[in-house]
C-alpha positions, -999 to 999 in steps of 0.1 A, spaced: 473 -277 259 448 -306 262 413 -303 249 385 -328 258 353 -327 238 322 -343 255 297 -355 229 263 -367 240 244 -397 226 211 -378 229 190 -355 251 188 -357 289 221 -376 294 234 -351 319 259 -334 295 263 -302 315 268 -322 348 294 -343 330 313 -312 319 312 -296 353 321 -329 371 351 -334 349 363 -299 355 360 -304 392 379 -336 391 407 -318 373 406 -289 398 410 -314 427 442 -327 410 455 -291 409 449 -287 371 435 -254 360 406 -263 336 387 -240 314 353 -245 298 340 -238 263 306 -243 248 311 -232 212 275 -233 200 242 -225 218 211 -246 211 188 -223 229 167 -203 205 161 -177 232 193 -157 225 186 -132 253 190 -159 280 225 -167 293 238 -201 285 231 -225 314 264 -245 315 285 -214 308 269 -195 337 271 -224 361 308 -229 353 314 -192 360 295 -194 393 311 -226 405 347 -220 396 348 -182 398 363 -182 363 353 -163 332 347 -180 299 332 -168 265 296 -168 254 287 -194 228 278 -186 192 241 -179 192 217 -205 178 203 -181 152 238 -175 139 246 -213 140 215 -222 119 220 -193 95 256 -202 87 248 -239 83 219 -230 59 243 -208 39 269 -236 37 293 -217 60 304 -245 83 340 -236 78 334 -201 91 315 -215 121 345 -238 130 369 -208 126 348 -189 151 349 -219 175 387 -221 172 389 -183 179 368 -188 211 390 -218 220 422 -198 216 409 -171 238 403 -195 267 436 -214 261 456 -184 271 450 -190 308 442 -227 312 460 -260 312 431 -281 299 398 -271 282 366 -291 285 343 -285 255 306 -292 256 294 -306 223 261 -302 205 231 -324 216 216 -345 187 178 -338 187 150 -342 162 154 -305 155 192 -304 153 200 -336 134 233 -321 123 247 -322 158 265 -356 157 284 -348 124 291 -312 136 307 -326 168 330 -348 148 343 -319 127 346 -298 158 369 -324 174 392 -321 144 391 -283 144 401 -281 181 424 -312 179 404 -325 208 401 -359 225 365 -372 225 346 -386 255 312 -400 246 285 -392 273 255 -415 275 228 -424 300 228 -461 310 207 -489 324 225 -518 341 197 -541 331 200 -532 294 238 -534 285 232 -540 248 208 -511 243 231 -488 263 261 -498 241 241 -492 209 236 -455 219 273 -452 223 279 -469 190 258 -444 172 284 -417 181 315 -439 176 306 -444 139 315 -408 133 351 -415 144 357 -447 124 386 -430 105 400 -412 135 397 -437 164 428 -423 180 406 -393 190 384 -414 212 394 -411 249 366 -429 266 329 -433 275 312 -417 305 279 -433 316 257 -408 334 223 -411 352 228 -449 354 197 -468 364 195 -502 379 219 -495 408 212 -496 445 201 -464 462 231 -468 485 254 -461 455 241 -426 452 258 -410 483 265 -373 480 301 -364 489 313 -332 505 341 -330 480 357 -354 455 355 -388 471 372 -416 451 359 -442 475 324 -438 461 335 -452 427 315 -482 416 345 -503 406 329 -538 408 297 -526 392 316 -509 364 337 -540 357 305 -562 356 287 -537 333 317 -537 309 317 -575 308 279 -575 299 284 -548 272 313 -566 256 291 -596 249 277 -576 220 301 -547 217 336 -560 224 355 -527 219 337 -507 245 355 -508 278 389 -518 263 422 -500 269 417 -480 237 381 -470 246 378 -472 284 347 -466 305 359 -437 325 330 -436 349 296 -451 359 276 -423 375 244 -435 393 211 -418 389 204 -398 421 169 -389 432 184 -365 457 204 -346 431 174 -345 407 152 -326 431 141 -290 424 138 -262 449 103 -251 458 110 -218 441 114 -237 408 79 -250 408 56 -219 405 58 -213 367 51 -250 360 18 -250 377 7 -214 370 10 -207 407 11 -175 427 30 -172 460 9 -169 492 41 -170 512 76 -173 496 94 -182 529 124 -204 524 114 -214 488 150 -208 475 164 -232 501 139 -260 506 139 -289 481 112 -313 470 125 -347 479 90 -362 473 55 -350 470 21 -362 483 -14 -355 471 -37 -354 501 -72 -366 493 -84 -387 522 -91 -382 559 -61 -363 575 -57 -391 601 -46 -415 574 -22 -389 558 -2 -377 587 27 -400 580 34 -380 548 42 -348 567 79 -354 568 111 -335 559 113 -325 522 77 -334 515 57 -312 491 21 -313 503 -5 -309 475 -41 -304 485 -73 -287 476 -74 -252 491 -107 -259 510 -89 -285 532 -83 -265 563 -72 -296 582 -43 -300 557 -32 -264 563 -33 -270 601 -14 -302 598 14 -285 578 15 -257 604 18 -282 633 46 -301 614 65 -268 610 60 -260 647 75 -294 655 107 -286 635 98 -307 605 110 -288 574 83 -296 548 94 -286 513 62 -266 509 24 -265 506 6 -263 473 -31 -253 476 -52 -259 445 -85 -251 428 -107 -233 453 -105 -196 461 -80 -191 490 -77 -154 496 -103 -153 524 -93 -185 541 -96 -180 579 -75 -211 585 -46 -198 564 -49 -164 583 -49 -183 616 -17 -202 607 2 -172 594 26 -168 624 37 -204 619 39 -202 581 60 -171 584 87 -192 601 97 -203 566 71 -227 551 66 -218 513 29 -218 503 16 -216 467 -18 -214 452 -27 -227 417 -61 -227 399 -53 -262 386 -70 -291 404 -49 -311 428 -44 -341 404 -34 -319 374 -9 -299 396 7 -332 409 9 -345 373 26 -314 360 51 -314 388 60 -350 381 71 -340 346 95 -313 359 129 -313 341 160 -328 358 183 -301 345 199 -278 370 184 -242 369 209 -215 361 208 -200 396 208 -232 416 245 -231 426 240 -253 456 227 -282 436 253 -276 409 281 -279 435 267 -312 448 263 -326 412 299 -316 403 313 -334 434 290 -364 427 300 -368 391 337 -362 398 338 -389 425 328 -415 399 354 -406 373 384 -429 372 414 -409 385 439 -433 368 423 -423 334 427 -386 343 464 -392 352 471 -411 320 453 -385 298 472 -356 314 505 -376 313 521 -355 341 527 -325 317 510 -298 338 522 -277 366 501 -285 397 486 -257 419 467 -257 451 433 -247 438 403 -243 462 389 -276 450 423 -293 456 426 -277 490 392 -291 501 400 -325 486 434 -326 505 416 -314 536 392 -344 536 419 -370 526 443 -359 553 416 -359 580 405 -394 570 441 -405 574 444 -387 608 415 -408 624 408 -383 652 380 -379 677 363 -345 676 338 -333 702 309 -311 691 294 -293 722 264 -280 702 252 -316 698 215 -309 693 219 -282 667 206 -295 633 235 -284 611 260 -298 636 241 -332 637 241 -334 599 278 -325 597 286 -351 623 267 -377 604 285 -369 572 319 -370 589 312 -402 607 299 -419 575 328 -408 554 355 -414 580 365 -377 582 365 -380 620 349 -398 648 325 -373 662 310 -370 697 277 -350 700 272 -336 735 234 -337 738 205 -359 750 203 -388 725 165 -386 723 167 -350 712 193 -358 685 173 -387 672 141 -365 671 159 -337 652 175 -362 628 141 -378 621 124 -345 615 151 -334 590 157 -367 573 192 -371 586 206 -407 586 225 -412 618 254 -437 615 253 -464 641 288 -456 653 281 -419 659 286 -412 696 260 -392 715 268 -383 751 242 -370 775 259 -341 793 238 -347 824 253 -382 828 290 -373 825 292 -337 839 299 -346 875 330 -366 867 348 -334 855 342 -312 885 372 -322 906 395 -323 876 384 -288 865 390 -274 900 425 -290 898 432 -275 864 422 -240 876 436 -244 911 429 -214 933 406 -198 907 373 -215 912 355 -238 937 336 -270 931 303 -252 931 317 -227 904 331 -256 884 298 -274 885 280 -242 873 304 -236 845 302 -272 833 265 -267 826 279 -250 794 286 -279 770 315 -259 755 332 -259 788 324 -296 792 338 -304 758 369 -284 765 375 -304 797 372 -336 776 399 -322 753 421 -311 782 420 -346 796 429 -362 762 395 -380 759 391 -363 725 415 -348 700 398 -316 691 367 -294 696 345 -275 671 319 -250 683 303 -217 673 272 -225 652 251 -210 681 278 -197 704 299 -165 701 337 -167 695 342 -156 731 321 -185 743 341 -210 723 376 -196 729 375 -185 766 374 -221 780 402 -230 757 424 -202 771 416 -212 806 419 -250 804 440 -258 773 464 -229 773 491 -221 748 516 -245 734 551 -243 751 568 -227 721 542 -199 718 531 -170 740 497 -162 724 468 -177 705 460 -163 670 438 -172 641 439 -176 603 414 -178 575 420 -199 544 408 -177 516 398 -199 486 405 -175 457 397 -188 421 434 -197 413 451 -201 447 445 -205 484 457 -175 505 462 -175 543 451 -144 563 462 -138 599 452 -126 624 416 -117 616 398 -128 648 417 -128 681 444 -102 688 433 -65 686 467 -48 685 497 -72 687 532 -57 693 562 -65 671 571 -96 691 535 -109 689 531 -100 653 563 -120 645 549 -150 664 516 -147 645 536 -148 612 555 -180 623 523 -197 635 505 -189 602 534 -201 581 535 -234 600 498 -238 596 500 -231 559 527 -258 556 505 -283 574 478 -279 548 500 -282 517 508 -245 511 544 -235 506 544 -203 526 556 -169 512 548 -145 540 540 -108 535 539 -85 566 512 -61 555 514 -23 561 502 9 545 538 14 533 562 -7 513 598 -9 524 611 24 536 587 45 516 567 55 546 572 63 583 554 61 615 549 39 646 527 14 627 552 9 599 581 6 624 561 -21 642 557 -42 611 594 -36 601 605 -48 635 581 -78 634 596 -88 601 631 -86 614 622 -107 645 604 -134 624 633 -136 599 658 -140 627 637 -167 645 629 -186 613 655 -181 586 640 -211 568 609 -191 559 604 -166 531 592 -135 550 593 -99 538 578 -66 549 565 -40 553 546 -46 521 514 -29 509 487 -55 499 490 -48 462 528 -50 463 525 -84 481 498 -99 458 502 -84 423 533 -94 405 537 -63 384 533 -40 414 557 -62 435 584 -59 408 580 -22 407 579 -15 445 601 -42 458 622 -56 429 646 -76 451 620 -93 472 613 -130 469 578 -125 484 565 -93 467 540 -101 440 540 -138 450 527 -138 486 502 -164 498 504 -158 536 493 -123 546 499 -110 581 480 -79 590 492 -54 616 461 -54 638 427 -69 641 409 -39 626 429 -43 593 428 -81 592 391 -85 599 381 -57 575 402 -70 547 391 -106 550 354 -96 550 359 -71 521 376 -97 500 352 -124 509 321 -103 500 334 -82 471 351 -111 453 325 -138 464 354 -158 479 348 -188 502 367 -186 535 375 -215 558 380 -205 594 388 -189 617 413 -217 626 429 -211 660 467 -216 663 490 -216 692 469 -237 716 481 -269 732 452 -288 715 430 -277 686 398 -258 693 381 -241 663 353 -216 661 324 -215 635 305 -186 621 270 -186 634 258 -186 598 279 -217 590 265 -241 564 267 -279 569 297 -281 546 315 -253 565 311 -274 597 323 -306 579 355 -288 566 362 -273 600 359 -307 617 384 -320 590 407 -291 596 406 -297 634 415 -334 629 445 -324 608 457 -299 633 456 -326 660 476 -350 638 501 -322 631 507 -314 668 518 -350 673 547 -347 648 
C-alpha cells in the first residue's frame, strides 16, 4: 500500500485539483486509487466536503467523511493531537481495504489555522506517507516561488526521505497555447522544456529543488478556461434573482462585458461565452442579446441591474427568444458594482460542477510526469482496465492508427467541435460534409477554433461523382435518378465515400436516427466475409472495470447461430480494445436449472460458439448475477471459468439487452460508449442524439481503431 500526502504551501494553490488530477493519472495507468481528506477546514459542518464529494462523483467510488472542523479544533485545544492522528489512521485503514494507492489531502495553512503545516508533517508520519508539496508558481519569479516550497520543506528536515516531489499548480507566465484542455490524459501536453528551464532558474537560489531526490513532478499552467464559473454560480454573489434560468447550469462565463455606451459600439462584445452586464433600462441591450441568441451565438447570460425590470415591455417582447436558453438575472446593484463583485468570484470548483471537475482532472493529470509515477509505484501493483484507462488507451490507439473519418452531420455544432478536437490532437483526420461557410459561421458563433488542416467538403460539389458508382454497387436495385435523390442525404454520401475507400470510417447519429445511419451501411458496405450479420456492443464504464454488452441495438430476436456469432464478434471487439474476454451467455436460468425454448436457444448458442472458437472462455446459460457476482457464480456454477468473472455479456434478444444496458446506465450512473457496430466490412458507428462532444470524440477514436483492427 502506497500513500501520497499532498501538502499545500498556502491558500488557492489548487490543492483539490491536484489531488483529483493525480488520482486520474493513476487511474489511467490502471491503478485503483482511493482518496482521503482526514480533516475538514470548513466550519459549516452541515455542508459536505468539496473534494470528497467531487471524488465520489468523478470516480464513482466511496470514501469516508473527514473529521469535522469543530472536533479538530476542540481536540487540538485539549492537547489531544495523538487521538486525532489515531482517528486519521482509522479512516486511512478503512479506505486501504479496497485500494492500491491512497491520495491524502493535507491541511491548508491559513491565518486562522496556523497549525496546519506542523500537523501535515505529523500526519505524514502517522500514515507512513510520501509527501508531495503543492504550490502555485510564476515563471517570472522563480526565487519567490521556490521560497514558498521551502517553507514546507523545513518541516521534513529530519525525514527528507519522505519527500517525493513538488507539483506546481496554476503556473502563471506561460503562453495561452500551453493551457489546452484534453479529452483524456494527454502526455503530449506536458511542458517539458518549460519545466526544465524553470528548474534551472529555481536552482540558482534553491539548488535542491528539482533534483533526483526532490523532483518537480509537474508544471500545470493557469487556465482561464478552467477557472470559469457557470452562470448558475453567479446569482448569490450579486444578490440576483432569476428572470429566466434557461441553460444557466450549462453555459459558462468565459468573459464579461459591462455595456455603458451606444449599442453600435458594443456589438462586438456579443460573442459566445460572454456575460453581458447592463442597466435594466437599456432595452437596446436586451434586444441585441436576443438577436445574438437568434443567430445561434450562445451568450453566457444577461445580467440586468439597478432599475426596476418587472414591467419591461422589451423583456416581454423578447421572451420567445430568451426562452430558447438565454439565462437572465436581475440584481439591485448598479452595473459597476455587479461587475466588480463578479470579478472577485472564487476559482474553486463548486461541489456540483462535475463537468468542470472532469476537465480539471484531465488537465492536471496531463502535466504530471508519468516516469515519476512509474518510479513511485515501482511496478508493484496489479493493473486493471479502469474506465479512465480505457478512455486513455482509446485515444492513444486512435492516434497511432492515423485514420480518416467522415462526419456526415458536418454543420452540427457538437460534431464540428468534436472534429476540431480530434484534428488538433491527432485522434483522426476528420472530414466534415457541409458547406464551409456554414461550418465557419457556426464555429465563430460558438468560439470553436478550427484547425487549418480540418477538411470541410461541400456535398453539392462532390455528390454527382458518386451517382454512377452507387448504381453499380446496387445493381438492379436503383436507377441514376434514385441514386441522385438518395445522395442528397449526407449519410448516404459519406457511406459511399467509405465504400470506395476514400475514408476509413463513418460516424453519424447526433441528429439522425440509428436506422438513418445504419441502413446505407447495410446496403453499400455489407457484412464482412466471415460474418452473416451486423450486431452492436456498448462499452459499459463501471467504476472498477469495463464491461461489454451485446447486442443492445440491432438484432431483435437472434436465433442460436446468430447469437453465437454475436458472442464471437463481441469477444473479438473486446480484445481489440484491450479487454481479455470472459463471455457470459445471459439467460433467466443458470446451467440446467431452468427449461424452455429461450433457455435452450442460449444453451445451443453457447455450444456453437465454443465449438467455433475453442480459444475463447465462453459459458452459458448464466443468469446476470451468476455471471457478474463472484459469490453467486461460485454457488450456481462452481466449475465455470466465467461465472462471477464475466466481462462480456451476451443477451438473448434486443428487449433484454437494451433494457439491461439502460437500467445499468441510469440506475448506477454508468457511462456507456457506443453502440459500436461490428460485423461490417468497414466501420460505421452510430451516436445517441443526446451525445456530448466528448461522446463524439471517443466514438471517432473507436471507429479509427476498428479500421486499423480490420487491416490486421
